[in-house]
C-alpha positions, 0 to 999 in steps of 0.5 A, a space after each residue: 500500500 502506497 501512502 501519500 505524505 502531505 508536504 505542508 503538515 506531514 500528515 499521511 493520506 491514503 492513496 488517491 486522496 486529493 486534499 489533505 484531511 488535516 490542512 487541506 493541501 492539494 495532494 494531486 501532484 504529490 508522489 506516493 511513498 514507497 509501498 509498505 510490505 504487507 504484514 499480518 494484521 495485528 490483533 486488537 483486544 480490550 477496546 484497542 482501535 485499529 488504524 484503517 490506514 496503516 493497521 497500527 493498534 492504538 490504545 482505547 480512546 485514541 482519536 488519531 493513529 499514533 503511527 501515521 496520524 490518521 483519524 481513527 473512526 468508531 468502526 475500527 474499534 475492536 470489540 470489548 468485553 460486555 462487562 467493560 465500558 466502551 469509553 473510560 470516564 475522564 477522571 475529574 479532580 475535585 476543585 481545590 478548596 480555599 485554605 482555611 487560614 486567613 491573613 490576620 487583620 491587625 486591630 486598629 490601634 487605639 489613639 494615644 493622644 488625648 484630644 481637645 482643650 480646657 477653657 477656664 470659665 472665669 477668664 475664658 482662656 483656652 488651654 490646649 492639651 499637649 498632643 502625643 501623650 497618653 497621660 496629662 498632668 494638671 497642676 502647678 509648676 514648682 521647679 524647686 520640687 522638680 514638678 513640671 505638669 503638662 498643663 500649668 495652672 499657676 499663671 491663671 490663678 491656680 495657687 489662689 484657687 487651691 490647685 495642687 502641684 500634681 492635682 489631677 491627670 487625664 488618661 485615655 483607655 480604648 479611645 475614652 478619656 478619663 480624669 483621675 484625682 491624684 489625692 489632692 488636698 482640695 479635691 477634684 469634681 466633675 459636673 460639681 460631683 467630687 470624685 474619689 482620689 485615685 479613681 478614674 472617671 470618664 470625661 466627655 466633651 462639655 463636662 465641667 472640671 473643678 480643681 479646688 476652686 478653679 472651674 474649667 470646661 473640657 472640650 474634646 474638639 
């Protein structure tokens, strides 16, 4: 049997073919290959497919001959035992599940800077709260005793009003501002309610704070 090889795609074609089944090349002027000597027809089994062009035995499920590249037809399939399926079901891998591990989300840090300012009620003087500190000391500066509060009330009549050197402090916890009396002699009050010494009480914008006799109003903005 003389085969024709397509010069364009090297696909074998049966004798007498006019066009290549693979690429459509015109085969009418292509010389056939040397005749292939007759060999005994191979025996197919277990669903193998025999190529009708070159008689090569191909494994079950093949679409093209692995020897000559010719397309394999359904009719060339060898009979299979009754208990076996003619087609093998493709093995489909289950989709991969997303990993249960998730990138931890860092919690938003609580602000460490106490916002706002105080206004002295009698004089309407505004006293800004120093930024960037988680704790603010209110009192009177005394270099002799090495006391330097963050908000010095001595220039505003703090001594006459009974403000101590370390009278009270502001702290911030989880975003909430708290006021604490530092065991002062003349005490600390919020909205005219005296607070216990060394005990933190929440402070909100608009609250009145009295250090001794000095009245201030806290504003968060």
